[in-house]
LOKOLLUM-535085 format. One record per residue (C-alpha): residue number from 1; x, y, z; chain; residue in one letter. Coordinates in pm, whole numbers, always signed. Example, Ala and Ser with C-alpha at 12.3 -4.5 7.8 and 13.67 -1.06 7.14 Angstrom:
REM residues 2
site seq 1 | east +1230 | north -450 | up +780 | mol A | type a
site seq 2 | east +1367 | north -106 | up +714 | mol A | type s
REM end
This chain:
REM residues 293
site seq 1 | east -200 | north +269 | up -4368 | mol A | type m
site seq 2 | east -72 | north +479 | up -4076 | mol A | type n
site seq 3 | east +305 | north +506 | up -4046 | mol A | type s
site seq 4 | east +398 | north +366 | up -3706 | mol A | type v
site seq 5 | east +749 | north +368 | up -3554 | mol A | type p
site seq 6 | east +874 | north +24 | up -3461 | mol A | type v
site seq 7 | east +904 | north -155 | up -3237 | mol A | type p
site seq 8 | east +599 | north -72 | up -3029 | mol A | type v
site seq 9 | east +686 | north -99 | up -2657 | mol A | type p
site seq 10 | east +505 | north -382 | up -2482 | mol A | type t
site seq 11 | east +262 | north -303 | up -2204 | mol A | type i
site seq 12 | east +513 | north -452 | up -1961 | mol A | type e
site seq 13 | east +784 | north -216 | up -2089 | mol A | type e
site seq 14 | east +558 | north +88 | up -2059 | mol A | type v
site seq 15 | east +469 | north +1 | up -1700 | mol A | type c
site seq 16 | east +830 | north -74 | up -1608 | mol A | type a
site seq 17 | east +943 | north +266 | up -1738 | mol A | type r
site seq 18 | east +662 | north +440 | up -1550 | mol A | type a
site seq 19 | east +745 | north +261 | up -1226 | mol A | type l
site seq 20 | east +1105 | north +385 | up -1252 | mol A | type r
site seq 21 | east +998 | north +750 | up -1279 | mol A | type l
site seq 22 | east +1070 | north +971 | up -978 | mol A | type p
site seq 23 | east +788 | north +1138 | up -787 | mol A | type c
site seq 24 | east +539 | north +853 | up -830 | mol A | type s
site seq 25 | east +214 | north +865 | up -631 | mol A | type p
site seq 26 | east +307 | north +542 | up -452 | mol A | type a
site seq 27 | east +297 | north +719 | up -115 | mol A | type l
site seq 28 | east -76 | north +791 | up -157 | mol A | type l
site seq 29 | east -215 | north +446 | up -56 | mol A | type p
site seq 30 | east -7 | north +455 | up +262 | mol A | type r
site seq 31 | east -134 | north +803 | up +339 | mol A | type l
site seq 32 | east -494 | north +692 | up +280 | mol A | type i
site seq 33 | east -453 | north +408 | up +531 | mol A | type n
site seq 34 | east -302 | north +633 | up +795 | mol A | type v
site seq 35 | east -562 | north +907 | up +755 | mol A | type l
site seq 36 | east -864 | north +675 | up +773 | mol A | type i
site seq 37 | east -738 | north +494 | up +1083 | mol A | type s
site seq 38 | east -912 | north +626 | up +1397 | mol A | type p
site seq 39 | east -599 | north +547 | up +1597 | mol A | type d
site seq 40 | east -358 | north +757 | up +1390 | mol A | type s
site seq 41 | east -201 | north +1055 | up +1565 | mol A | type s
site seq 42 | east -89 | north +1383 | up +1411 | mol A | type a
site seq 43 | east +269 | north +1271 | up +1476 | mol A | type e
site seq 44 | east +222 | north +946 | up +1282 | mol A | type e
site seq 45 | east +69 | north +1133 | up +990 | mol A | type i
site seq 46 | east +351 | north +1387 | up +1000 | mol A | type a
site seq 47 | east +614 | north +1113 | up +1001 | mol A | type n
site seq 48 | east +470 | north +971 | up +681 | mol A | type l
site seq 49 | east +444 | north +1310 | up +512 | mol A | type i
site seq 50 | east +805 | north +1395 | up +594 | mol A | type t
site seq 51 | east +920 | north +1090 | up +398 | mol A | type v
site seq 52 | east +853 | north +1314 | up +97 | mol A | type d
site seq 53 | east +1031 | north +1647 | up +146 | mol A | type s
site seq 54 | east +837 | north +1826 | up -129 | mol A | type a
site seq 55 | east +505 | north +1713 | up +21 | mol A | type l
site seq 56 | east +618 | north +1825 | up +367 | mol A | type a
site seq 57 | east +704 | north +2168 | up +223 | mol A | type a
site seq 58 | east +365 | north +2193 | up +54 | mol A | type s
site seq 59 | east +192 | north +2101 | up +381 | mol A | type t
site seq 60 | east +374 | north +2372 | up +573 | mol A | type l
site seq 61 | east +313 | north +2627 | up +298 | mol A | type r
site seq 62 | east -61 | north +2564 | up +299 | mol A | type l
site seq 63 | east -84 | north +2568 | up +680 | mol A | type a
site seq 64 | east +92 | north +2907 | up +682 | mol A | type n
site seq 65 | east -114 | north +3053 | up +398 | mol A | type s
site seq 66 | east -337 | north +3353 | up +459 | mol A | type a
site seq 67 | east -645 | north +3132 | up +478 | mol A | type f
site seq 68 | east -514 | north +2915 | up +764 | mol A | type y
site seq 69 | east -255 | north +3131 | up +941 | mol A | type a
site seq 70 | east -481 | north +3334 | up +1173 | mol A | type a
site seq 71 | east -332 | north +3156 | up +1474 | mol A | type g
site seq 72 | east +26 | north +3245 | up +1380 | mol A | type g
site seq 73 | east +298 | north +3058 | up +1194 | mol A | type k
site seq 74 | east +350 | north +2685 | up +1235 | mol A | type v
site seq 75 | east +701 | north +2547 | up +1215 | mol A | type e
site seq 76 | east +652 | north +2170 | up +1215 | mol A | type s
site seq 77 | east +459 | north +1930 | up +997 | mol A | type v
site seq 78 | east +285 | north +1793 | up +1308 | mol A | type s
site seq 79 | east +147 | north +2140 | up +1386 | mol A | type e
site seq 80 | east +46 | north +2177 | up +1020 | mol A | type a
site seq 81 | east -144 | north +1848 | up +1032 | mol A | type v
site seq 82 | east -343 | north +1966 | up +1333 | mol A | type i
site seq 83 | east -417 | north +2304 | up +1177 | mol A | type r
site seq 84 | east -526 | north +2172 | up +839 | mol A | type l
site seq 85 | east -728 | north +1875 | up +954 | mol A | type g
site seq 86 | east -730 | north +1538 | up +783 | mol A | type q
site seq 87 | east -975 | north +1624 | up +503 | mol A | type r
site seq 88 | east -781 | north +1925 | up +377 | mol A | type e
site seq 89 | east -449 | north +1752 | up +431 | mol A | type l
site seq 90 | east -560 | north +1459 | up +222 | mol A | type y
site seq 91 | east -678 | north +1687 | up -59 | mol A | type r
site seq 92 | east -343 | north +1864 | up -62 | mol A | type l
site seq 93 | east -136 | north +1548 | up -50 | mol A | type a
site seq 94 | east -333 | north +1363 | up -315 | mol A | type a
site seq 95 | east -326 | north +1651 | up -562 | mol A | type l
site seq 96 | east +40 | north +1727 | up -491 | mol A | type a
site seq 97 | east +150 | north +1367 | up -548 | mol A | type l
site seq 98 | east -51 | north +1327 | up -869 | mol A | type v
site seq 99 | east +35 | north +1672 | up -1001 | mol A | type g
site seq 100 | east +409 | north +1628 | up -945 | mol A | type r
site seq 101 | east +408 | north +1300 | up -1136 | mol A | type w
site seq 102 | east +269 | north +1493 | up -1434 | mol A | type e
site seq 103 | east +600 | north +1675 | up -1459 | mol A | type t
site seq 104 | east +802 | north +1356 | up -1416 | mol A | type g
site seq 105 | east +604 | north +1174 | up -1682 | mol A | type a
site seq 106 | east +621 | north +1448 | up -1943 | mol A | type g
site seq 107 | east +248 | north +1517 | up -1984 | mol A | type g
site seq 108 | east +111 | north +1657 | up -2307 | mol A | type r
site seq 109 | east -36 | north +2001 | up -2361 | mol A | type g
site seq 110 | east +25 | north +2302 | up -2142 | mol A | type e
site seq 111 | east +202 | north +2234 | up -1811 | mol A | type p
site seq 112 | east -60 | north +2173 | up -1547 | mol A | type g
site seq 113 | east -336 | north +2062 | up -1786 | mol A | type d
site seq 114 | east -339 | north +1705 | up -1659 | mol A | type f
site seq 115 | east -352 | north +1821 | up -1297 | mol A | type c
site seq 116 | east -631 | north +2071 | up -1375 | mol A | type r
site seq 117 | east -846 | north +1810 | up -1546 | mol A | type h
site seq 118 | east -775 | north +1550 | up -1277 | mol A | type a
site seq 119 | east -883 | north +1796 | up -1008 | mol A | type l
site seq 120 | east -1208 | north +1878 | up -1191 | mol A | type c
site seq 121 | east -1280 | north +1506 | up -1233 | mol A | type t
site seq 122 | east -1203 | north +1445 | up -865 | mol A | type a
site seq 123 | east -1427 | north +1729 | up -749 | mol A | type l
site seq 124 | east -1710 | north +1615 | up -976 | mol A | type a
site seq 125 | east -1686 | north +1260 | up -839 | mol A | type a
site seq 126 | east -1683 | north +1399 | up -484 | mol A | type e
site seq 127 | east -1991 | north +1617 | up -544 | mol A | type v
site seq 128 | east -2181 | north +1327 | up -701 | mol A | type l
site seq 129 | east -2089 | north +1101 | up -409 | mol A | type a
site seq 130 | east -2209 | north +1362 | up -161 | mol A | type e
site seq 131 | east -2537 | north +1384 | up -353 | mol A | type t
site seq 132 | east -2600 | north +1012 | up -393 | mol A | type s
site seq 133 | east -2462 | north +900 | up -55 | mol A | type e
site seq 134 | east -2377 | north +567 | up -218 | mol A | type r
site seq 135 | east -1998 | north +606 | up -230 | mol A | type v
site seq 136 | east -1751 | north +759 | up +15 | mol A | type d
site seq 137 | east -1677 | north +1110 | up -122 | mol A | type p
site seq 138 | east -1306 | north +1079 | up -38 | mol A | type q
site seq 139 | east -1281 | north +752 | up -232 | mol A | type v
site seq 140 | east -1463 | north +912 | up -526 | mol A | type a
site seq 141 | east -1228 | north +1211 | up -511 | mol A | type y
site seq 142 | east -925 | north +982 | up -516 | mol A | type t
site seq 143 | east -1062 | north +784 | up -810 | mol A | type a
site seq 144 | east -1104 | north +1104 | up -1008 | mol A | type g
site seq 145 | east -748 | north +1212 | up -938 | mol A | type l
site seq 146 | east -576 | north +886 | up -1032 | mol A | type v
site seq 147 | east -800 | north +733 | up -1299 | mol A | type c
site seq 148 | east -604 | north +875 | up -1594 | mol A | type d
site seq 149 | east -246 | north +824 | up -1474 | mol A | type l
site seq 150 | east -203 | north +573 | up -1756 | mol A | type g
site seq 151 | east -215 | north +866 | up -1999 | mol A | type k
site seq 152 | east +98 | north +1012 | up -1843 | mol A | type l
site seq 153 | east +274 | north +676 | up -1862 | mol A | type a
site seq 154 | east +194 | north +654 | up -2232 | mol A | type l
site seq 155 | east +308 | north +1013 | up -2288 | mol A | type a
site seq 156 | east +642 | north +922 | up -2133 | mol A | type h
site seq 157 | east +697 | north +594 | up -2316 | mol A | type a
site seq 158 | east +495 | north +617 | up -2638 | mol A | type c
site seq 159 | east +508 | north +979 | up -2751 | mol A | type g
site seq 160 | east +639 | north +892 | up -3102 | mol A | type p
site seq 161 | east +324 | north +685 | up -3163 | mol A | type f
site seq 162 | east +77 | north +964 | up -3091 | mol A | type f
site seq 163 | east +65 | north +1093 | up -3451 | mol A | type p
site seq 164 | east -39 | north +745 | up -3567 | mol A | type a
site seq 165 | east -302 | north +725 | up -3291 | mol A | type i
site seq 166 | east -431 | north +1069 | up -3389 | mol A | type r
site seq 167 | east -442 | north +970 | up -3757 | mol A | type a
site seq 168 | east -633 | north +653 | up -3674 | mol A | type h
site seq 169 | east -894 | north +859 | up -3489 | mol A | type c
site seq 170 | east -929 | north +1089 | up -3788 | mol A | type s
site seq 171 | east -959 | north +814 | up -4046 | mol A | type s
site seq 172 | east -1161 | north +556 | up -3852 | mol A | type h
site seq 173 | east -1351 | north +758 | up -3593 | mol A | type g
site seq 174 | east -1420 | north +595 | up -3257 | mol A | type g
site seq 175 | east -1260 | north +667 | up -2923 | mol A | type t
site seq 176 | east -901 | north +753 | up -2842 | mol A | type w
site seq 177 | east -871 | north +430 | up -2641 | mol A | type a
site seq 178 | east -980 | north +228 | up -2945 | mol A | type e
site seq 179 | east -712 | north +401 | up -3152 | mol A | type a
site seq 180 | east -453 | north +327 | up -2883 | mol A | type e
site seq 181 | east -543 | north -43 | up -2899 | mol A | type r
site seq 182 | east -526 | north -41 | up -3278 | mol A | type a
site seq 183 | east -176 | north +110 | up -3281 | mol A | type i
site seq 184 | east -23 | north -8 | up -2952 | mol A | type l
site seq 185 | east -239 | north -317 | up -2877 | mol A | type h
site seq 186 | east -326 | north -177 | up -2532 | mol A | type y
site seq 187 | east -479 | north +141 | up -2390 | mol A | type s
site seq 188 | east -398 | north +402 | up -2127 | mol A | type h
site seq 189 | east -673 | north +252 | up -1910 | mol A | type a
site seq 190 | east -502 | north -89 | up -1899 | mol A | type e
site seq 191 | east -173 | north +82 | up -1815 | mol A | type i
site seq 192 | east -339 | north +283 | up -1538 | mol A | type g
site seq 193 | east -495 | north -23 | up -1378 | mol A | type g
site seq 194 | east -162 | north -207 | up -1378 | mol A | type r
site seq 195 | east +26 | north +87 | up -1230 | mol A | type l
site seq 196 | east -220 | north +141 | up -946 | mol A | type l
site seq 197 | east -203 | north -227 | up -855 | mol A | type r
site seq 198 | east +176 | north -215 | up -865 | mol A | type a
site seq 199 | east +165 | north +83 | up -626 | mol A | type w
site seq 200 | east -67 | north -114 | up -391 | mol A | type s
site seq 201 | east -375 | north +99 | up -444 | mol A | type f
site seq 202 | east -702 | north -69 | up -338 | mol A | type p
site seq 203 | east -867 | north -286 | up -603 | mol A | type d
site seq 204 | east -1163 | north -51 | up -648 | mol A | type n
site seq 205 | east -931 | north +237 | up -740 | mol A | type l
site seq 206 | east -736 | north +18 | up -982 | mol A | type a
site seq 207 | east -1069 | north -86 | up -1134 | mol A | type d
site seq 208 | east -1161 | north +282 | up -1162 | mol A | type a
site seq 209 | east -855 | north +342 | up -1378 | mol A | type a
site seq 210 | east -906 | north +31 | up -1589 | mol A | type e
site seq 211 | east -1283 | north +59 | up -1647 | mol A | type f
site seq 212 | east -1344 | north +434 | up -1624 | mol A | type g
site seq 213 | east -1457 | north +457 | up -1986 | mol A | type e
site seq 214 | east -1642 | north +124 | up -1994 | mol A | type r
site seq 215 | east -1801 | north +106 | up -1649 | mol A | type p
site seq 216 | east -2058 | north -162 | up -1725 | mol A | type s
site seq 217 | east -1771 | north -411 | up -1773 | mol A | type e
site seq 218 | east -1624 | north -344 | up -1427 | mol A | type a
site seq 219 | east -1641 | north -602 | up -1147 | mol A | type p
site seq 220 | east -1971 | north -583 | up -962 | mol A | type e
site seq 221 | east -1812 | north -457 | up -640 | mol A | type d
site seq 222 | east -1661 | north -156 | up -820 | mol A | type s
site seq 223 | east -1960 | north -49 | up -1030 | mol A | type r
site seq 224 | east -2098 | north +204 | up -783 | mol A | type a
site seq 225 | east -1766 | north +388 | up -782 | mol A | type l
site seq 226 | east -1739 | north +351 | up -1160 | mol A | type l
site seq 227 | east -2083 | north +506 | up -1208 | mol A | type a
site seq 228 | east -1978 | north +814 | up -1013 | mol A | type h
site seq 229 | east -1644 | north +831 | up -1192 | mol A | type l
site seq 230 | east -1792 | north +789 | up -1540 | mol A | type h
site seq 231 | east -2039 | north +1069 | up -1469 | mol A | type a
site seq 232 | east -1758 | north +1280 | up -1324 | mol A | type a
site seq 233 | east -1544 | north +1235 | up -1636 | mol A | type k
site seq 234 | east -1833 | north +1370 | up -1844 | mol A | type y
site seq 235 | east -1879 | north +1669 | up -1611 | mol A | type v
site seq 236 | east -1508 | north +1750 | up -1607 | mol A | type a
site seq 237 | east -1479 | north +1719 | up -1984 | mol A | type t
site seq 238 | east -1784 | north +1940 | up -2039 | mol A | type s
site seq 239 | east -1648 | north +2188 | up -1786 | mol A | type f
site seq 240 | east -1331 | north +2226 | up -1988 | mol A | type g
site seq 241 | east -1009 | north +2312 | up -1798 | mol A | type p
site seq 242 | east -713 | north +2093 | up -1888 | mol A | type g
site seq 243 | east -897 | north +1866 | up -2132 | mol A | type v
site seq 244 | east -653 | north +1727 | up -2390 | mol A | type a
site seq 245 | east -749 | north +1615 | up -2738 | mol A | type e
site seq 246 | east -825 | north +1258 | up -2632 | mol A | type e
site seq 247 | east -1052 | north +1379 | up -2353 | mol A | type g
site seq 248 | east -1336 | north +1448 | up -2594 | mol A | type f
site seq 249 | east -1298 | north +1114 | up -2770 | mol A | type l
site seq 250 | east -1472 | north +871 | up -2537 | mol A | type f
site seq 251 | east -1818 | north +715 | up -2539 | mol A | type d
site seq 252 | east -2056 | north +821 | up -2264 | mol A | type l
site seq 253 | east -2257 | north +523 | up -2138 | mol A | type n
site seq 254 | east -2581 | north +713 | up -2085 | mol A | type t
site seq 255 | east -2801 | north +408 | up -2004 | mol A | type p
site seq 256 | east -2555 | north +302 | up -1734 | mol A | type f
site seq 257 | east -2558 | north +649 | up -1580 | mol A | type l
site seq 258 | east -2936 | north +666 | up -1583 | mol A | type l
site seq 259 | east -2951 | north +332 | up -1403 | mol A | type e
site seq 260 | east -2759 | north +497 | up -1120 | mol A | type w
site seq 261 | east -2976 | north +809 | up -1120 | mol A | type g
site seq 262 | east -2730 | north +1042 | up -1292 | mol A | type f
site seq 263 | east -2970 | north +1243 | up -1508 | mol A | type t
site seq 264 | east -2868 | north +1528 | up -1740 | mol A | type p
site seq 265 | east -3024 | north +1773 | up -1494 | mol A | type e
site seq 266 | east -2816 | north +1641 | up -1203 | mol A | type l
site seq 267 | east -2497 | north +1651 | up -1406 | mol A | type l
site seq 268 | east -2567 | north +2012 | up -1505 | mol A | type q
site seq 269 | east -2617 | north +2109 | up -1141 | mol A | type e
site seq 270 | east -2296 | north +1927 | up -1051 | mol A | type t
site seq 271 | east -2104 | north +2127 | up -1308 | mol A | type m
site seq 272 | east -2186 | north +2452 | up -1129 | mol A | type t
site seq 273 | east -2063 | north +2321 | up -793 | mol A | type l
site seq 274 | east -1746 | north +2181 | up -949 | mol A | type v
site seq 275 | east -1669 | north +2516 | up -1106 | mol A | type h
site seq 276 | east -1702 | north +2688 | up -767 | mol A | type e
site seq 277 | east -1482 | north +2435 | up -585 | mol A | type r
site seq 278 | east -1218 | north +2423 | up -859 | mol A | type a
site seq 279 | east -1199 | north +2802 | up -875 | mol A | type r
site seq 280 | east -1162 | north +2819 | up -496 | mol A | type a
site seq 281 | east -882 | north +2558 | up -506 | mol A | type r
site seq 282 | east -679 | north +2682 | up -802 | mol A | type l
site seq 283 | east -780 | north +3045 | up -860 | mol A | type g
site seq 284 | east -632 | north +3176 | up -1186 | mol A | type e
site seq 285 | east -438 | north +2848 | up -1227 | mol A | type k
site seq 286 | east -768 | north +2683 | up -1318 | mol A | type l
site seq 287 | east -729 | north +2793 | up -1679 | mol A | type t
site seq 288 | east -356 | north +2828 | up -1737 | mol A | type h
site seq 289 | east -9 | north +2788 | up -1592 | mol A | type g
site seq 290 | east +171 | north +2522 | up -1394 | mol A | type t
site seq 291 | east -19 | north +2408 | up -1086 | mol A | type v
site seq 292 | east +218 | north +2464 | up -793 | mol A | type n
site seq 293 | east +102 | north +2318 | up -459 | mol A | type l
REM end
């Protein structure tokens, strides 16, 4: 029998600890709503960004980077919003908010690994959505970024139980999530779904976190997004950067993916595009080092 520290935190306790962590991505749903509104002005977007000083600094830094700074330096977040455009601004903000919570939650592995893998998953979901035209690419991108936040919550609250989870995987086989349930009586996916709902994320994104590894069980309204996310998780895991030990221990629902037209050939083509986009976004940070945005 595996030696397990006691007592095991309840799922409510894990979520409560996670919700008290600084630098949560709770600002992201508000930013999504502002950015998708046709009536939002650059000033309104800037006002929301400046609520988070680190995000405001990242926005200014990107707007003044060599790639964007041909028109001279910008000195205000409002000017930065105009220069970057909503699509690039959203990409920056979403990755910055998720990546910073990795540090606050004490992620496992090399610093930046969670953020690297989340970005690859997000980009894969985005590429697949662009190809299928059945899901909004920005929604797919967001789902890829946030679907595994429950892993960080568990790393913060349940680190002493990981050896027992690892031992259960070795002795019983199966997925990492199954081992989590055997030892903790809940999984990172259940934690992730609860956290996203607590942060007022839309239901389809909370479903993406909860059902990412078992998409056929998701509510009907969320299955299109789940199909893209499940395929994206496979692409990102096969691609490699930032994948932790549990990343390889999940069951791919191949029949479900084929129902949605995600063939092995399409996934292989997607991998090439994801590599190009991830390399362009992170450069040398794609394989090592803390991801600073």
